[in-house]
PyMOL commands that place a pseudoatom at each C-alpha (Angstrom):
pseudoatom trace, name=CA, resn=MET, resi=1, chain=A, elem=C, hetatm=0, pos=[122.535, 103.863, 103.996]
pseudoatom trace, name=CA, resn=TYR, resi=2, chain=A, elem=C, hetatm=0, pos=[123.319, 105.678, 107.393]
pseudoatom trace, name=CA, resn=PHE, resi=3, chain=A, elem=C, hetatm=0, pos=[121.561, 108.092, 109.362]
pseudoatom trace, name=CA, resn=ARG, resi=4, chain=A, elem=C, hetatm=0, pos=[123.035, 110.794, 111.992]
pseudoatom trace, name=CA, resn=HIS, resi=5, chain=A, elem=C, hetatm=0, pos=[121.450, 111.181, 115.057]
pseudoatom trace, name=CA, resn=PRO, resi=6, chain=A, elem=C, hetatm=0, pos=[121.728, 113.727, 117.401]
pseudoatom trace, name=CA, resn=HIS, resi=7, chain=A, elem=C, hetatm=0, pos=[123.686, 111.849, 119.901]
pseudoatom trace, name=CA, resn=GLY, resi=8, chain=A, elem=C, hetatm=0, pos=[125.997, 111.347, 117.212]
pseudoatom trace, name=CA, resn=SER, resi=9, chain=A, elem=C, hetatm=0, pos=[125.807, 107.545, 116.581]
pseudoatom trace, name=CA, resn=PHE, resi=10, chain=A, elem=C, hetatm=0, pos=[124.860, 106.051, 113.868]
pseudoatom trace, name=CA, resn=ALA, resi=11, chain=A, elem=C, hetatm=0, pos=[121.936, 103.767, 112.719]
pseudoatom trace, name=CA, resn=ALA, resi=12, chain=A, elem=C, hetatm=0, pos=[121.746, 101.720, 109.987]
pseudoatom trace, name=CA, resn=CYS, resi=13, chain=A, elem=C, hetatm=0, pos=[118.597, 101.328, 108.007]
pseudoatom trace, name=CA, resn=VAL, resi=14, chain=A, elem=C, hetatm=0, pos=[118.810, 98.490, 105.514]
pseudoatom trace, name=CA, resn=LEU, resi=15, chain=A, elem=C, hetatm=0, pos=[116.562, 97.151, 103.345]
pseudoatom trace, name=CA, resn=SER, resi=16, chain=A, elem=C, hetatm=0, pos=[117.885, 93.706, 104.175]
pseudoatom trace, name=CA, resn=HIS, resi=17, chain=A, elem=C, hetatm=0, pos=[117.089, 93.810, 107.559]
pseudoatom trace, name=CA, resn=CYS, resi=18, chain=A, elem=C, hetatm=0, pos=[113.465, 94.960, 107.409]
pseudoatom trace, name=CA, resn=ASN, resi=19, chain=A, elem=C, hetatm=0, pos=[113.298, 91.749, 105.821]
pseudoatom trace, name=CA, resn=GLU, resi=20, chain=A, elem=C, hetatm=0, pos=[114.757, 89.767, 108.153]
pseudoatom trace, name=CA, resn=ALA, resi=21, chain=A, elem=C, hetatm=0, pos=[113.019, 91.375, 110.619]
pseudoatom trace, name=CA, resn=ILE, resi=22, chain=A, elem=C, hetatm=0, pos=[109.949, 90.059, 108.996]
pseudoatom trace, name=CA, resn=LEU, resi=23, chain=A, elem=C, hetatm=0, pos=[110.756, 86.943, 108.313]
pseudoatom trace, name=CA, resn=ILE, resi=24, chain=A, elem=C, hetatm=0, pos=[111.818, 86.250, 111.955]
pseudoatom trace, name=CA, resn=SER, resi=25, chain=A, elem=C, hetatm=0, pos=[108.383, 87.627, 112.904]
pseudoatom trace, name=CA, resn=PHE, resi=26, chain=A, elem=C, hetatm=0, pos=[106.490, 84.663, 111.283]
pseudoatom trace, name=CA, resn=ILE, resi=27, chain=A, elem=C, hetatm=0, pos=[109.145, 82.429, 111.573]
pseudoatom trace, name=CA, resn=LEU, resi=28, chain=A, elem=C, hetatm=0, pos=[109.736, 82.580, 115.953]
pseudoatom trace, name=CA, resn=PRO, resi=29, chain=A, elem=C, hetatm=0, pos=[106.014, 82.147, 116.610]
pseudoatom trace, name=CA, resn=PRO, resi=30, chain=A, elem=C, hetatm=0, pos=[105.195, 79.478, 114.769]
pseudoatom trace, name=CA, resn=ILE, resi=31, chain=A, elem=C, hetatm=0, pos=[108.197, 77.051, 116.252]
pseudoatom trace, name=CA, resn=LEU, resi=32, chain=A, elem=C, hetatm=0, pos=[107.821, 78.899, 119.747]
pseudoatom trace, name=CA, resn=CYS, resi=33, chain=A, elem=C, hetatm=0, pos=[103.889, 77.717, 120.053]
pseudoatom trace, name=CA, resn=PHE, resi=34, chain=A, elem=C, hetatm=0, pos=[104.552, 73.874, 118.274]
pseudoatom trace, name=CA, resn=PRO, resi=35, chain=A, elem=C, hetatm=0, pos=[104.980, 72.503, 122.182]
pseudoatom trace, name=CA, resn=THR, resi=36, chain=A, elem=C, hetatm=0, pos=[101.227, 73.662, 122.402]
pseudoatom trace, name=CA, resn=TYR, resi=37, chain=A, elem=C, hetatm=0, pos=[100.093, 71.050, 119.939]
pseudoatom trace, name=CA, resn=PHE, resi=38, chain=A, elem=C, hetatm=0, pos=[101.865, 67.690, 121.955]
pseudoatom trace, name=CA, resn=VAL, resi=39, chain=A, elem=C, hetatm=0, pos=[99.906, 69.206, 125.782]
pseudoatom trace, name=CA, resn=PHE, resi=40, chain=A, elem=C, hetatm=0, pos=[96.125, 70.123, 124.592]
pseudoatom trace, name=CA, resn=ARG, resi=41, chain=A, elem=C, hetatm=0, pos=[94.438, 67.328, 123.327]
pseudoatom trace, name=CA, resn=ILE, resi=42, chain=A, elem=C, hetatm=0, pos=[90.633, 68.027, 122.511]
pseudoatom trace, name=CA, resn=ASN, resi=43, chain=A, elem=C, hetatm=0, pos=[88.720, 65.166, 123.544]
pseudoatom trace, name=CA, resn=GLU, resi=44, chain=A, elem=C, hetatm=0, pos=[84.936, 64.099, 122.973]
pseudoatom trace, name=CA, resn=LYS, resi=45, chain=A, elem=C, hetatm=0, pos=[82.240, 63.325, 124.909]
pseudoatom trace, name=CA, resn=THR, resi=46, chain=A, elem=C, hetatm=0, pos=[78.669, 61.628, 123.461]
pseudoatom trace, name=CA, resn=ILE, resi=47, chain=A, elem=C, hetatm=0, pos=[76.417, 62.767, 126.279]
pseudoatom trace, name=CA, resn=GLU, resi=48, chain=A, elem=C, hetatm=0, pos=[72.497, 61.921, 125.651]
pseudoatom trace, name=CA, resn=GLU, resi=49, chain=A, elem=C, hetatm=0, pos=[69.774, 65.251, 125.721]
pseudoatom trace, name=CA, resn=ASN, resi=50, chain=A, elem=C, hetatm=0, pos=[66.538, 65.446, 124.940]
pseudoatom trace, name=CA, resn=ASN, resi=51, chain=A, elem=C, hetatm=0, pos=[66.273, 61.535, 123.684]
pseudoatom trace, name=CA, resn=LYS, resi=52, chain=A, elem=C, hetatm=0, pos=[69.171, 62.767, 121.313]
pseudoatom trace, name=CA, resn=ASN, resi=53, chain=A, elem=C, hetatm=0, pos=[72.779, 61.462, 121.337]
pseudoatom trace, name=CA, resn=VAL, resi=54, chain=A, elem=C, hetatm=0, pos=[75.048, 65.078, 120.978]
pseudoatom trace, name=CA, resn=LEU, resi=55, chain=A, elem=C, hetatm=0, pos=[78.348, 64.607, 120.883]
pseudoatom trace, name=CA, resn=LEU, resi=56, chain=A, elem=C, hetatm=0, pos=[80.585, 67.519, 122.957]
pseudoatom trace, name=CA, resn=TYR, resi=57, chain=A, elem=C, hetatm=0, pos=[84.139, 68.786, 122.613]
pseudoatom trace, name=CA, resn=HIS, resi=58, chain=A, elem=C, hetatm=0, pos=[86.164, 70.045, 125.389]
pseudoatom trace, name=CA, resn=LEU, resi=59, chain=A, elem=C, hetatm=0, pos=[89.997, 70.201, 125.266]
pseudoatom trace, name=CA, resn=ASP, resi=60, chain=A, elem=C, hetatm=0, pos=[92.830, 69.336, 128.536]
pseudoatom trace, name=CA, resn=ALA, resi=61, chain=A, elem=C, hetatm=0, pos=[95.906, 68.909, 129.068]
pseudoatom trace, name=CA, resn=LYS, resi=62, chain=A, elem=C, hetatm=0, pos=[98.234, 66.622, 130.095]
pseudoatom trace, name=CA, resn=GLU, resi=63, chain=A, elem=C, hetatm=0, pos=[99.184, 69.058, 133.268]
pseudoatom trace, name=CA, resn=ASP, resi=64, chain=A, elem=C, hetatm=0, pos=[101.654, 66.154, 134.837]
pseudoatom trace, name=CA, resn=THR, resi=65, chain=A, elem=C, hetatm=0, pos=[104.358, 66.145, 132.133]
pseudoatom trace, name=CA, resn=ALA, resi=66, chain=A, elem=C, hetatm=0, pos=[107.351, 68.129, 131.841]
pseudoatom trace, name=CA, resn=LEU, resi=67, chain=A, elem=C, hetatm=0, pos=[106.553, 69.462, 128.134]
pseudoatom trace, name=CA, resn=TYR, resi=68, chain=A, elem=C, hetatm=0, pos=[103.255, 71.561, 129.675]
pseudoatom trace, name=CA, resn=ARG, resi=69, chain=A, elem=C, hetatm=0, pos=[104.897, 72.693, 132.242]
pseudoatom trace, name=CA, resn=PHE, resi=70, chain=A, elem=C, hetatm=0, pos=[107.733, 73.616, 129.779]
pseudoatom trace, name=CA, resn=ASN, resi=71, chain=A, elem=C, hetatm=0, pos=[104.852, 75.534, 127.682]
pseudoatom trace, name=CA, resn=PHE, resi=72, chain=A, elem=C, hetatm=0, pos=[103.801, 76.987, 130.753]
pseudoatom trace, name=CA, resn=TRP, resi=73, chain=A, elem=C, hetatm=0, pos=[106.925, 79.105, 130.820]
pseudoatom trace, name=CA, resn=MET, resi=74, chain=A, elem=C, hetatm=0, pos=[106.976, 79.733, 127.633]
pseudoatom trace, name=CA, resn=HIS, resi=75, chain=A, elem=C, hetatm=0, pos=[103.610, 81.613, 126.890]
pseudoatom trace, name=CA, resn=SER, resi=76, chain=A, elem=C, hetatm=0, pos=[104.439, 83.076, 130.321]
pseudoatom trace, name=CA, resn=ILE, resi=77, chain=A, elem=C, hetatm=0, pos=[107.553, 84.384, 129.740]
pseudoatom trace, name=CA, resn=LEU, resi=78, chain=A, elem=C, hetatm=0, pos=[108.955, 84.605, 126.524]
pseudoatom trace, name=CA, resn=ILE, resi=79, chain=A, elem=C, hetatm=0, pos=[105.107, 85.283, 124.700]
pseudoatom trace, name=CA, resn=LYS, resi=80, chain=A, elem=C, hetatm=0, pos=[103.822, 87.260, 127.489]
pseudoatom trace, name=CA, resn=LEU, resi=81, chain=A, elem=C, hetatm=0, pos=[106.077, 88.301, 129.327]
pseudoatom trace, name=CA, resn=LEU, resi=82, chain=A, elem=C, hetatm=0, pos=[108.990, 89.877, 127.050]
pseudoatom trace, name=CA, resn=PRO, resi=83, chain=A, elem=C, hetatm=0, pos=[107.112, 91.511, 125.123]
pseudoatom trace, name=CA, resn=CYS, resi=84, chain=A, elem=C, hetatm=0, pos=[105.097, 93.617, 127.422]
pseudoatom trace, name=CA, resn=VAL, resi=85, chain=A, elem=C, hetatm=0, pos=[108.641, 94.512, 129.412]
pseudoatom trace, name=CA, resn=ILE, resi=86, chain=A, elem=C, hetatm=0, pos=[110.332, 95.608, 125.933]
pseudoatom trace, name=CA, resn=LEU, resi=87, chain=A, elem=C, hetatm=0, pos=[107.687, 97.748, 124.964]
pseudoatom trace, name=CA, resn=THR, resi=88, chain=A, elem=C, hetatm=0, pos=[108.063, 99.899, 128.309]
pseudoatom trace, name=CA, resn=VAL, resi=89, chain=A, elem=C, hetatm=0, pos=[111.777, 99.901, 127.966]
pseudoatom trace, name=CA, resn=ILE, resi=90, chain=A, elem=C, hetatm=0, pos=[111.185, 100.829, 124.643]
pseudoatom trace, name=CA, resn=SER, resi=91, chain=A, elem=C, hetatm=0, pos=[108.056, 103.684, 125.735]
pseudoatom trace, name=CA, resn=PHE, resi=92, chain=A, elem=C, hetatm=0, pos=[110.310, 104.676, 128.023]
pseudoatom trace, name=CA, resn=VAL, resi=93, chain=A, elem=C, hetatm=0, pos=[113.707, 105.162, 125.781]
pseudoatom trace, name=CA, resn=LEU, resi=94, chain=A, elem=C, hetatm=0, pos=[111.252, 107.081, 123.691]
pseudoatom trace, name=CA, resn=ILE, resi=95, chain=A, elem=C, hetatm=0, pos=[110.089, 109.443, 126.516]
pseudoatom trace, name=CA, resn=ARG, resi=96, chain=A, elem=C, hetatm=0, pos=[113.645, 110.416, 127.809]
pseudoatom trace, name=CA, resn=VAL, resi=97, chain=A, elem=C, hetatm=0, pos=[114.163, 111.053, 123.756]
pseudoatom trace, name=CA, resn=LEU, resi=98, chain=A, elem=C, hetatm=0, pos=[111.307, 113.127, 123.679]
pseudoatom trace, name=CA, resn=TYR, resi=99, chain=A, elem=C, hetatm=0, pos=[111.712, 115.376, 126.775]
pseudoatom trace, name=CA, resn=LYS, resi=100, chain=A, elem=C, hetatm=0, pos=[115.769, 115.646, 126.057]
pseudoatom trace, name=CA, resn=ALA, resi=101, chain=A, elem=C, hetatm=0, pos=[114.230, 117.188, 122.106]
pseudoatom trace, name=CA, resn=ALA, resi=102, chain=A, elem=C, hetatm=0, pos=[111.805, 119.654, 124.659]
pseudoatom trace, name=CA, resn=LYS, resi=103, chain=A, elem=C, hetatm=0, pos=[114.751, 120.584, 126.438]
pseudoatom trace, name=CA, resn=ARG, resi=104, chain=A, elem=C, hetatm=0, pos=[117.214, 121.248, 123.691]
pseudoatom trace, name=CA, resn=LYS, resi=105, chain=A, elem=C, hetatm=0, pos=[114.319, 122.976, 121.499]
pseudoatom trace, name=CA, resn=VAL, resi=106, chain=A, elem=C, hetatm=0, pos=[113.739, 124.916, 124.648]
pseudoatom trace, name=CA, resn=LYS, resi=107, chain=A, elem=C, hetatm=0, pos=[117.738, 126.225, 125.503]
pseudoatom trace, name=CA, resn=LEU, resi=108, chain=A, elem=C, hetatm=0, pos=[117.224, 126.974, 121.334]
pseudoatom trace, name=CA, resn=LYS, resi=109, chain=A, elem=C, hetatm=0, pos=[114.740, 129.820, 121.249]
pseudoatom trace, name=CA, resn=GLY, resi=110, chain=A, elem=C, hetatm=0, pos=[116.233, 131.182, 124.494]
pseudoatom trace, name=CA, resn=TYR, resi=111, chain=A, elem=C, hetatm=0, pos=[119.434, 131.213, 122.931]
pseudoatom trace, name=CA, resn=THR, resi=112, chain=A, elem=C, hetatm=0, pos=[120.528, 134.380, 121.700]
pseudoatom trace, name=CA, resn=ASN, resi=113, chain=A, elem=C, hetatm=0, pos=[123.793, 135.018, 119.360]
pseudoatom trace, name=CA, resn=PRO, resi=114, chain=A, elem=C, hetatm=0, pos=[125.356, 139.060, 120.093]
pseudoatom trace, name=CA, resn=ILE, resi=115, chain=A, elem=C, hetatm=0, pos=[126.081, 139.369, 117.067]
pseudoatom trace, name=CA, resn=ASN, resi=116, chain=A, elem=C, hetatm=0, pos=[122.072, 139.931, 115.811]
pseudoatom trace, name=CA, resn=SER, resi=117, chain=A, elem=C, hetatm=0, pos=[121.315, 141.462, 119.249]
pseudoatom trace, name=CA, resn=ASN, resi=118, chain=A, elem=C, hetatm=0, pos=[123.746, 143.839, 118.718]
pseudoatom trace, name=CA, resn=ALA, resi=119, chain=A, elem=C, hetatm=0, pos=[122.904, 144.617, 115.562]
pseudoatom trace, name=CA, resn=ALA, resi=120, chain=A, elem=C, hetatm=0, pos=[118.418, 144.683, 116.556]
pseudoatom trace, name=CA, resn=THR, resi=121, chain=A, elem=C, hetatm=0, pos=[119.823, 147.350, 119.439]
pseudoatom trace, name=CA, resn=ALA, resi=122, chain=A, elem=C, hetatm=0, pos=[121.404, 149.188, 117.512]
pseudoatom trace, name=CA, resn=LEU, resi=123, chain=A, elem=C, hetatm=0, pos=[118.861, 149.721, 114.690]
pseudoatom trace, name=CA, resn=ASN, resi=124, chain=A, elem=C, hetatm=0, pos=[116.058, 150.420, 117.016]
pseudoatom trace, name=CA, resn=GLY, resi=125, chain=A, elem=C, hetatm=0, pos=[118.600, 152.550, 118.495]
pseudoatom trace, name=CA, resn=THR, resi=126, chain=A, elem=C, hetatm=0, pos=[118.520, 150.933, 122.479]
pseudoatom trace, name=CA, resn=LYS, resi=127, chain=A, elem=C, hetatm=0, pos=[120.806, 149.788, 124.380]
for i in range(1, 127): cmd.bond("trace and resi %d" % i, "trace and resi %d" % (i + 1))
show_as sticks, trace
zoom trace
């Protein structure tokens, strides 16, 4: 199924494209976040508090590895910054399209058909 847009391009609106996008959105995040499982580790520490042994857990990172640096850039660029940039571009395109539509609306409202305007003036008796 294709839709013709006012600016002349065609857009494919196919159910398989929607299914692919949904499938990618479920598969890609675990793959991109997978290095995180190897960078961070959970450490246990037993302390004595009020004459009781208490087991504490804390998250520790292996910061001196190449995988840590790769994971850092993966999270900072691909997972956080890239979606922000894409959303900004989409917002600017949407604003531009809305602005053009508003201009087109004003242009269409201000347009008078010479045939209809001559008939209207003849009916009213004014020139």
